[in-house]
Each structure stands twice: as C-alpha cells, then as structure tokens.
C-alpha positions as CSV (number, residue, x, y, z in Angstrom):
1,M,55.3,29.8,-12.6
2,K,55.4,26.5,-15.0
3,T,57.2,27.2,-18.7
4,L,55.6,25.7,-21.5
5,A,59.1,23.3,-21.7
6,S,58.6,21.9,-18.2
7,L,55.1,21.1,-19.6
8,F,56.5,19.1,-22.2
9,V,57.6,16.6,-19.3
10,L,54.5,14.8,-17.7
11,T,55.5,13.0,-14.9
12,I,53.0,9.4,-14.9
13,T,51.7,7.2,-11.7
14,F,53.0,3.6,-11.6
15,A,50.4,2.2,-13.7
16,V,49.6,-1.3,-14.8
17,C,48.1,-1.9,-18.4
18,N,44.0,-2.9,-18.2
19,R,45.4,-6.7,-20.1
20,A,48.8,-7.9,-18.7
21,S,49.4,-9.9,-21.9
22,G,52.8,-9.4,-23.4
23,K,51.2,-8.7,-26.7
24,N,47.9,-6.8,-26.4
25,V,49.4,-3.5,-24.7
26,S,47.2,-0.7,-23.7
27,H,47.4,2.9,-22.3
28,C,48.6,2.8,-18.7
29,V,45.7,3.5,-15.8
30,Y,46.7,6.0,-14.2
31,G,46.3,5.4,-10.3
32,T,48.4,2.3,-9.2
33,T,50.9,2.4,-7.1
34,L,54.7,1.2,-6.8
35,R,53.8,-0.6,-4.1
36,D,50.9,-2.4,-6.0
37,L,53.5,-3.4,-8.6
38,L,55.7,-5.0,-5.9
39,K,52.6,-6.9,-4.5
40,L,52.4,-8.5,-8.4
41,A,55.6,-9.1,-8.4
42,G,55.1,-11.5,-4.9
43,I,57.1,-9.2,-2.6
44,R,56.0,-10.1,1.2
45,R,54.1,-7.6,2.4
46,G,56.2,-6.9,5.4
47,N,59.2,-5.7,2.5
48,I,57.1,-3.5,0.4
49,Q,57.0,-0.5,2.0
50,S,61.0,-0.5,2.4
51,H,61.3,-1.4,-1.1
52,A,59.3,0.9,-2.7
53,R,60.5,3.8,-0.7
54,K,64.8,2.8,-1.9
55,L,63.3,2.8,-5.1
56,Q,61.9,6.1,-5.0
57,Q,64.8,7.7,-3.3
58,H,66.6,6.4,-6.5
59,N,64.1,8.0,-8.8
60,V,63.2,4.4,-10.0
61,D,60.0,4.1,-12.1
62,Q,58.4,1.3,-13.7
63,S,60.2,1.9,-17.0
64,V,63.1,1.7,-15.7
65,L,62.6,-1.0,-12.9
66,C,62.4,-3.4,-16.2
67,K,65.6,-3.0,-16.9
68,L,67.5,-2.9,-13.8
69,T,69.8,-6.1,-12.7
70,L,70.2,-7.8,-9.9
71,Q,73.4,-6.2,-8.7
72,Q,72.1,-2.8,-9.4
73,L,68.7,-3.8,-7.2
74,K,71.5,-4.7,-4.4
75,D,72.7,-1.2,-4.7
76,I,70.0,0.7,-4.2
77,G,69.5,-1.3,-1.1
78,I,67.2,-4.1,-1.7
79,T,69.5,-7.1,-0.3
80,T,67.3,-10.0,0.1
81,L,68.0,-12.2,-2.7
82,G,64.5,-13.4,-3.1
83,D,63.3,-10.6,-3.5
84,R,65.5,-9.5,-5.9
85,L,64.6,-12.7,-8.2
86,K,61.3,-11.8,-7.6
87,M,61.4,-8.2,-9.2
88,F,64.1,-8.5,-11.9
89,N,61.8,-12.1,-12.9
90,F,58.9,-10.6,-12.7
91,F,59.7,-6.8,-14.4
92,S,62.5,-8.3,-16.8
93,K,60.0,-9.8,-19.1
94,D,58.2,-6.6,-19.9
95,G,59.0,-5.7,-23.5
96,N,59.6,-2.4,-25.1
97,D,56.0,-1.6,-25.1
98,C,56.4,2.1,-27.1
99,S,57.2,-0.5,-30.3
100,S,53.5,-0.7,-30.6
101,S,52.1,2.4,-29.4
102,S,49.8,5.1,-31.3
103,C,51.0,8.4,-30.1
104,Q,49.6,11.2,-32.5
105,N,50.9,14.3,-33.6
106,N,54.6,13.9,-32.6
107,G,53.7,12.9,-28.8
108,I,56.5,11.3,-27.3
109,C,56.0,7.7,-25.8
110,R,56.5,7.0,-22.3
111,D,57.2,2.7,-21.9
112,G,55.6,1.6,-18.5
113,F,55.0,-2.0,-17.1
114,R,53.4,-3.7,-20.0
115,C,51.9,-0.5,-21.2
116,F,52.7,2.4,-22.3
117,S,51.8,6.6,-22.0
118,C,52.0,9.4,-24.2
119,V,54.1,12.9,-23.7
120,C,51.9,15.3,-25.8
121,D,54.1,18.7,-27.3
122,P,51.7,21.7,-26.1
123,Q,53.7,23.4,-29.0
124,K,51.0,21.2,-31.3
125,G,48.0,21.8,-29.1
126,Y,46.9,18.3,-28.8
127,Y,46.3,16.4,-25.4
128,G,44.7,13.1,-24.3
129,P,45.8,9.6,-23.6
130,S,47.1,9.4,-27.2
131,C,48.0,13.0,-28.3
132,G,44.8,12.8,-30.5
133,Q,42.3,15.8,-29.0
134,K,42.5,19.3,-30.2
135,C,43.3,21.5,-27.6
136,P,40.4,24.3,-26.7
137,C,42.4,27.0,-25.0
138,H,42.3,30.1,-25.8
139,N,44.9,32.9,-25.8
140,G,47.9,30.9,-26.0
141,G,47.1,28.2,-23.1
142,V,48.5,24.9,-23.1
143,C,46.7,21.5,-22.6
144,K,47.8,19.8,-19.9
145,T,46.6,16.0,-20.1
146,K,44.8,14.9,-16.9
147,P,43.1,11.1,-15.5
148,T,40.0,13.0,-16.3
149,G,40.2,14.8,-19.1
150,F,42.8,18.3,-19.5
151,E,43.9,21.4,-17.6
152,C,44.8,24.9,-19.0
153,V,47.6,26.0,-18.2
154,C,47.5,29.7,-18.4
155,P,50.0,32.7,-19.9
156,P,50.4,35.6,-17.9
157,G,47.4,38.4,-18.5
158,Y,44.5,35.2,-18.5
159,S,42.8,33.1,-16.2
160,G,39.9,31.0,-16.3
161,D,39.3,27.5,-17.2
162,L,39.8,28.2,-20.7
163,C,42.2,31.0,-20.5
164,K,39.4,33.4,-22.3
165,T,39.2,35.6,-19.1
166,K,41.9,38.9,-19.3
167,Y,42.9,40.5,-16.2
168,L,45.6,42.3,-16.7
169,T,46.8,44.0,-19.2
170,E,49.9,46.3,-20.1
171,D,48.2,49.6,-19.3
172,R,46.8,48.3,-16.2
173,M,50.2,47.0,-15.3
174,A,52.1,50.8,-15.9
175,N,49.0,51.7,-13.8
176,I,50.2,49.3,-11.0
177,E,53.4,50.4,-11.1
178,T,53.1,53.9,-10.7
179,R,50.5,53.1,-7.8
180,T,52.8,51.0,-6.1
181,N,55.9,53.5,-6.3
182,E,53.6,56.4,-5.0
183,L,52.2,54.0,-2.0
184,K,55.9,53.2,-1.7
185,A,57.0,56.4,-1.2
186,R,54.4,57.1,1.0
187,L,55.5,54.3,3.1
188,D,58.8,55.3,3.4
189,Q,57.8,59.2,4.5
190,S,55.2,57.0,7.1
191,V,58.5,55.2,8.1
192,K,60.7,57.9,8.9
193,L,57.7,59.9,11.0
194,I,57.2,56.6,13.1
195,K,60.7,56.0,13.7
196,K,61.0,60.1,14.9
197,L,57.9,59.6,17.0
198,Q,59.1,56.5,18.3
199,N,62.9,58.1,19.6
200,Q,60.8,60.8,21.1
201,V,58.3,58.3,23.0
202,T,62.2,56.7,23.8
203,D,63.7,59.8,25.4
204,L,60.0,60.3,27.2
205,E,60.2,57.1,28.6
206,S,63.8,57.1,29.6
207,R,63.5,60.1,31.9
208,P,62.8,58.9,35.3
209,T,59.2,60.5,36.8
210,G,60.3,63.2,39.2
211,S,63.9,63.2,37.4
212,W,63.9,67.1,38.6
213,Q,63.9,68.7,42.4
214,L,63.8,71.8,43.6
215,H,65.5,73.3,46.4
216,R,64.8,76.5,48.5
217,S,67.6,79.5,49.6
218,N,66.9,82.7,50.7
219,E,70.6,83.9,50.2
220,V,70.9,88.0,49.6
221,L,73.3,89.0,46.8
222,N,75.2,91.6,48.6
223,Q,77.1,93.0,46.0
224,L,73.8,93.3,43.8
225,E,71.4,94.5,47.1
226,K,69.9,97.5,46.4
227,M,71.5,98.8,43.0
228,Q,71.1,102.7,42.6
229,L,71.1,103.1,38.7
230,H,70.8,106.4,36.6
231,R,71.9,106.0,32.8
232,K,74.5,103.4,33.3
233,T,75.3,100.3,32.0
234,P,77.6,98.6,34.4
235,T,78.2,94.5,34.8
236,Y,77.8,93.4,38.4
237,T,79.3,89.9,39.1
238,Q,78.8,87.7,42.2
239,R,80.1,84.9,43.2
240,L,76.9,82.9,44.8
241,P,77.4,82.5,48.7
242,I,76.3,78.8,49.2
243,V,78.2,75.7,47.0
244,L,75.9,73.8,44.7
245,P,75.6,70.4,44.2
246,K,77.8,68.6,41.1
247,N,74.0,67.7,40.0
248,T,72.7,71.2,39.9
249,R,71.3,72.3,36.8
250,A,69.4,76.1,37.4
251,I,69.6,78.4,39.6
252,L,66.8,80.9,40.6
253,I,67.1,84.2,41.0
254,S,64.5,86.8,42.7
255,I,63.9,90.7,41.4
256,Y,62.4,92.7,43.8
257,C,61.8,96.1,42.8
258,H,61.1,99.5,44.7
259,F,60.1,102.6,43.1
260,W,58.4,105.7,45.5
261,N,58.7,109.1,44.0
262,G,56.9,112.2,42.5
263,N,55.5,111.0,39.0
264,G,58.9,110.2,38.2
265,H,59.9,107.5,35.5
266,A,62.4,104.5,36.2
267,Y,63.6,101.7,33.9
268,L,65.9,98.8,34.1
269,N,66.8,96.4,31.4
270,Y,69.5,93.3,32.1
271,V,70.4,90.3,31.5
272,A,71.7,87.7,33.8
273,Y,73.9,84.2,33.4
274,Q,76.1,82.0,34.7
275,K,80.2,83.3,33.9
276,N,81.7,81.6,30.4
277,N,78.1,80.5,29.9
278,D,76.6,83.5,28.0
279,N,75.0,81.6,25.0
280,A,71.4,82.6,24.6
281,V,69.8,79.8,25.9
282,A,71.7,80.3,29.0
283,K,70.4,84.1,29.4
284,A,67.7,85.4,31.3
285,E,66.5,89.0,30.9
286,G,64.5,91.7,32.0
287,Y,62.8,95.0,31.2
288,N,61.2,96.8,33.8
289,T,59.5,100.0,33.5
290,H,57.9,102.3,35.7
291,Y,56.2,105.3,34.1
292,N,54.5,108.5,35.5
293,V,53.5,106.7,39.2
294,Y,53.8,108.0,42.4
295,A,54.9,104.2,43.7
296,N,55.1,100.7,42.5
297,T,56.9,97.7,44.0
298,F,56.5,93.9,42.1
299,L,58.5,90.9,42.6
300,Y,58.9,87.8,40.3
301,E,61.4,84.7,40.1
302,Q,64.0,83.7,37.0
303,M,65.7,80.3,35.9
304,I,68.8,80.5,34.8
305,P,70.9,77.4,33.2
306,W,73.7,76.3,35.3
307,N,76.7,74.3,34.9
308,T,78.6,73.1,38.1
309,T,82.1,72.7,35.9
310,L,81.9,76.4,35.3
311,P,82.7,79.1,38.0
312,N,80.2,79.5,40.6
313,E,79.4,83.2,39.7
314,L,76.6,85.6,38.4
315,I,76.8,88.2,35.8
316,F,74.2,90.5,36.5
317,R,74.7,92.7,33.2
318,V,72.3,96.1,32.7
319,T,71.8,97.0,29.2
320,R,69.7,99.9,29.9
321,S,68.9,102.1,33.2
322,Y,67.2,105.6,33.3
323,L,65.3,107.5,36.7
324,T,64.0,111.0,37.1
325,G,63.1,112.1,40.9
326,G,63.8,110.8,44.2
327,N,66.4,108.4,45.6
328,N,64.0,106.2,47.1
329,N,64.0,103.8,43.8
330,W,66.1,100.7,44.0
331,Y,66.4,96.5,43.4
332,R,67.5,93.6,45.1
333,V,68.5,90.2,44.0
334,R,68.5,87.1,45.8
335,L,69.2,83.3,45.2
336,V,65.7,81.7,46.1
337,G,66.6,78.2,45.2
338,Y,68.8,75.6,42.6
339,V,67.1,72.7,40.6
340,T,69.2,69.6,40.9
341,S,68.4,66.2,38.1
342,L,68.3,62.8,40.0
C-alpha cells in the first residue's frame, strides 16, 4: 500500500516543453520519451535505443542529463565521442527552468529539459500542473496528479473515485477476525481428519490383494480327544502334530461335542490359546451348554492367533465343567488348518 510520503514523490515521464526557447518556459508535456530527446539532440537512429537503455540503467532523466560531463557520459557507456558531443552541446544549454516556475501551495518544482513540473504536497490537499487545484477526495483521500487530471488514493476502509464508500469498519474488522479464527479451527480439525483417513487408506492399500491364505489339515489333538469332565477345571497342553511355517498368523481348531443320556445336563466353559501368548486378544473362549435334553451334538471352528517365535503348543484350559447322567458325554478337538501371510 502506498504511503503519503511515497505519494509526495511523483515520477514524471521524459518530456519537452511546448516552446523550446530558453526564456519562455512552460509545464512539461507528458508522453515524450528519452528516445525522443536523443533524436532531438541529433543522435543517429541506430544508436538511440542503445544510449537510452544505458541512461535508464543508471537512472538518468532529463534533469540529470543536463548536468553530465563528457567523461560522465563515457562512464555510463556512451563511448562514441561524436554522440557524447551532440548530447553535451544539446542538453547543457538548458538552464534551471525552476527559477521561473509558478508552483503553488508549497509544491516542489522539478527541473526538466526546457520545462518544469510541480510535485504537490499531499498534506496540503492540492493537485494539478501548478498544484493550484483543491483536492476533492473525501475521508482523508490524497490526490495524485495525472496527465488527465487526478486520481484519489484512498486510506484503508474507503474506496470509490472520491473515497466516499466505506467498506470496512472497525466492528466489521473484529467480526471478520473472529470468523477467520473459527474457520481456521475448523480447517485444522478437517486437516487432522483427512490425515487420519489418508493413513487408514494407505494401510489398506499397502496390504496386497489375497495377502492371507488358509491351509486345511485334519489332525486330531490326541491328549484332548474325548475329554470326560465333571466339576473339574484342568488345563491341557497339546503340542501341535505338525510344524507350522514361519509366516503362520493363526490356527483353526474344531470343537465337536457329543451329549447322550437321559434328560441330564452338561456344561463346558474353556479358553484356548498359544503357550506364552495368553493376552485377551489372542484367546478363544467357548461356552457349551446342554440342559435337560436326551441327546445333542454340534461342531464349530475357532481361530486362534499364532506366533511361530513362541512354543508350538496349544493350551486348552477348562474354566467350568458339569454333567449329570450317563457316561456318553465327550468332546473332541482337532487342528483343522492354519493361516499364513504372503
């Protein structure tokens, strides 16, 4: 944003006056370029563009150009002696045109080539070629003199050609700040949720299709075969009859229950897990109940997590057992398969 101090210095384009005589000095006419001045000095067309570029690189305008010596022109890069003589003879004849200027209201005169321009003080509120016109901008707006008249430079909170439109008040600013903070908090939450979802998607995508494979077997666990239980809570340890691959992740066991007597009752509650791996996640539990029936059988399978770095042994721990009537109540446990990862 431009400050009032920066507006005090107005950049004037290179120009010539309406009359080129030494005495009748006028306001500079906007639009004439440095190349036009070099052409008036008699510089060949083929050298004009090169000389103008070198002068611009050294920030030389017509007010400075009038004061350069032949050596200074050479230092800038204009080495052709004939061109330097033409420029020196043409520009050095121009005197200080601000000595007869008519800048008003503390406007600062800027010397040009056989002309002058006025830089108006924005604090005084005037504009125009001689700083004689009152600035019509409202609400502290500053007039910037232009070739076609003026332009209002409005302070924060105002807009429009004359700075009459008030678009941002202190209350609205506070309200915007509050809403911005709320939106930022919601955005931060959304970003965290998106990252969480992205991590979940990455985990799923990183797992190849068909990364788990089931291998079937049919191995009777002899020590657990036909368990006859009544009010006992024993713990059975059974070494698996096969050696499992290193990439085994779980085993499958089947529980076959047979109950046959005269309207009696039978219960068997148990937990099964790999030896030395009895955390809650790794356990499989069962609750089998036969109540007041003559005969009943059922078969189901359970999966138990398996770690091949631990013992290749299955723990089958009875937590409750009870039966009434007959001796034909028994259970059979088999290893029916294992699951590996690819």
